[in-house]
N, C-alpha and C positions, 0 to 999 in steps of 0.2 A: 574620669573614667565618663565616655556619653555612652547610651541605651544604644543596644541594639535594636535593630529597626526592622521590623517585620512587612515585607507590599504584599497587598496580598491583590485581589483584582475582579469586579464583580461584573456579571451583567445583566441586568432590571428585568424582570418577567413581567408576564400584560397583568398578574396580582398583584401585582406589589407596586405600578406606577400608581403615579399620587402619593406615592406617600411624602413627608418626609424626608429631608435627607438625613439626618441623625436616629427618624423615629427606626429609618430601613438597616441604618448599620448597628441597630441594640437588637433587631429582626435576624442578622448574622451572628453577631456575638450573644452569642443570650450570654456570656458568665460575664461582661462590660455594661457599666451603666450609662443612663441615654448621656447624664452632665459630661462622663468623662466623652463620649462623644463630640458635644458641643463646643469644645472646649479643644478637643484635636482640630474638628473643623473651623473652631476662630482662628488656628494657629498656621492656617494654610496649610494640614499633613492629608487634606481628601481633594482628587481630581475626579473632576465629572467628565469625559471625555474627551481628557485630556487638559483640560482646564483646572485650574485653584479653584474652589469655592468656598466662600468661607463664611457662608451664613448655613444655621443649621432647616432652619426652614427652607430652603430652597427646596421647589416640587419634582420628583422625578419623572423622566417619561419610559415608556416601554424603548428598551432597547441602547440604553445609557448604558454608558461606561461607567462606572465605579472603581476609584483605586482609592487604597485607603494607607497607609504608613502609620505604622504604629508600634509605638517605641517599648519594650519592654521596660517590665518595674525595674528598677535603681534602684541597685542595694542599699539600705540602709546606715549612714554613718551616722547613728546618731548611738552614745553608752549611754548600755544595759545599767541601770542602776537600783540595789539590794535597797529599793524603797519599800517597805509592807501599804499592802492592798486591802481593802473591804470589800472583801469580793462578797457578794452576792450569791451569783450564777454560777456556774461553769461548765463547760460539754468540749466536743472539739468543735464544733463552731462559732458560739460566741458568747465572750463572761461580759459578766454583769455586776458591775463596780460601784462604789458610794463613794464620790471621790469628796474629798476633805475641803473642807474655805483653805484658800490660798495658794490650791496649787492648780499651780499651769495644765491644760490639759497637750496640750502639742507642743513643740520646742518653738522657741519666736524673740523676734532680735530685743533682745534683754536677760529669757528664761530658753536657756542651751542646757539647762539639766536639773533635778527636781521635777519633771513636769511626767504628770500621766504618764508619757509616752516609751518616757527613762524609766519608768518602774514596770512597766507593759512588760518590755522587750524582759527584762532579766527575768519578767514571771511565764512570759509566753515563746520566749528562747525562740526560732524558726519559724514558729505556728504566729504569723499574725498576717490580717491580709496586705497589699500593698496599691490597693488603689492609688491610692492617694500621694501617692512617690514617697521622697526622699524623708520629709519633716512631716510625714502621721501614720504611719504604718498604722492598720488595722482600727485608726479612728475613721467612724463614717457621721457623726455628730458630735458636737461639743454644748457644754457649760461654761460660765467665764467662771474666770478665776477664785471671787469671791460665793460664788452660787456652787452650794451643797447638792448630792443628791446620787440619783441612779444615771447610769452610761453604757452605752453601748460600746464591746469592744470585741471589732471579726476577727475571727483568726484565722481565714481564707476568703479565696475571692473572689468564691462563688456566694458565702455568707454575704460578706460587704456589698455584693450588687444586690442581693435580697433584698436587708435593709434599707439599702438606701432609693431601693425601690419602692416601698412603700415608705419611709418616710420625705418623699418629692411626691407623692400619692392621697399624699395628709391620714393615713389609717393606723401612723406607729399614736397608744395611747400616751401622752407627759402632759403628767398630772402635777402642777406644785405647789407650796406653799408659803405664803408668805405676810409680812407684814410691812401694812402702810401708812404715811403717814396723813393722818386726820381721819374725822371718823363718814364709813361707807353712809349713804343713808339708802342707798336700795341691796335687797338684799341678793338680787345677781345681776348680772346683765351679759352684753359680748360691746365689746369696743373692737370696729372695721378702724384701721387707717391707714395705707401704705407703708411700707417702713423702709427709707432707704439712708445712704450715707446723707450728714449732715453737710451745708452745705461752705458753712467759713470752718467748723469745729472736726476735725480728720477723723480725733479719737469717737466723736458720739454719731447713732443715728436718729435718726427725726423720724415726722410724720411727714412726708411728699409724696403726695399723689399728681403728681407729674414725673417721678425720675425714679419712683417706689417701686417696694415687689405689695401687691395683694399681704395682707397681713389681721389674720382675728382671733384674737381671746377672750376667752369663757369666762367669768371671775363669777366667786360669792362668799358671801362674808361667810366665814368661820364664828366669830367672837367682836364684839363692840367694848372698844378702852376709851376710858376719858379722850383719847389724841388721836391714838392707834385704829385698826383699824386687821383682823387677826381671818386673811384669805384664804383662798382656794382659787388656781388658776390651771384653766385648761385650755392647750394651744391646741388650735385647728390647723395651723403654720408656725413654720418655728424659725421667725427672721431672727437675724442679730441682735441681741438687748430688747427681746419682744415685748416680754411682761414689765419691762423697767422703761421702755422709751408710751406703751402704753398705758400704762396706771399714772408716766409723771402726764399724759398729756391732757387726763380729767382732772391733775391735780393731785392728784396724791402718791406721789411719789414713793417709793419704794423706800421706812425706815434704812439709814449707813449709805443709801445711793449717794454718793456725796456728786460723781457726774450728771446724774439726771433732775436732782434733785439741789434745794441750798444747803450747802454747808454748813450752816449758822443753826439753821431749823432741824436737824438732824444728823447731829452730835449727842454720843449716850455713847456715856465713860466706856470700855474696853469692845465696845461692837467693832469690826473689822470688816468695813464696806457693806454694801446689800443683805437685806433677812430676805436672804430668797433658796427656797428647797426645792431641787427634784425629787418629788414624794414617791409616783409610779409610773412605770413604763412599763407596757404593754405591745408585745408585736408578734407575729404569724413567726414561730417558726425556720426559721427556711430548710431546713432537712426536712422534720416530721410532719412541719405544715401546720401545728396546732399552734391554735393562740397561746400566752405566757405572758404572765405578768408579776412584775417584782416591785419588792414597795425598802425606800430606804427608808428609815428612820428616823424623825426630827432631830438634828443632832444635839447636843446636851445644849452649849450656848441658848440654840434659840427657846430649849423647851424650859432652860431657866430665866430665859428673859417674857418668857409666854405666864412664868411666876412671877417675877415681880411686875409686870402691865395690870396683871389680874390684883395683886394687893394693896394699888393703890389708883385703880379704876373705887 
């Protein structure tokens, strides 16, 4: 079933002249994100003076007539599944969950059931945001399948827009714990390197200064072992596979990460995927406007691994 489309026309006033088109629309529609309008504009759904404009950075002049055609959120066609959730916090606006290892966040090719979205649809029923369309209700950010830890789920569109803007402005606190291969010499540091799609391997991301997006990861050493290092990472940006790509780029891929490291060197009995945990998530609550921070405890496998490495050192 196709979405209904809501079309509205606006005239740019003197104080709005000089604004980018995407920014202008977020001022008009306060409950939608800038990224939402960037996609809408790119898809040819916004006209200026009767002509389609596909560049979000188009600069408006006084008396320009802007016509926006905005589709209503689609009804969700994903099956709700009674999958247990480890809930760290919940209210009328947000749900903070501790995602387990091996769980995909949202449905995709090959993963249409057993995902976090299937689980939260059962738990939240009709109380989920719909800004991201059919396949990602409530999901404002994500972590990889084999990464564990804290994740924000938005229960209405206002919360979704607010949290999405905080993520875009890099004001959400995101601290991770991980174990990397090799002994990291520096106690702390910063890795800067734009991340984009790998030029030949579509499943991978890579340092790509030409076509990638800026990415900054802060790190510090928590404990050194004979062949590995236990570390904390704080994201200044949140690119796909950011920590995994950045650590591999300095010669210290995450333990168990077969995508960005050498599988022969990363093998450890019983280990599933990269050893990475989203431990701390902090943000300004969309309704109370107070800063809130939540901690997902290290999973049992991670704690056991640290104990094992300590005994071997």
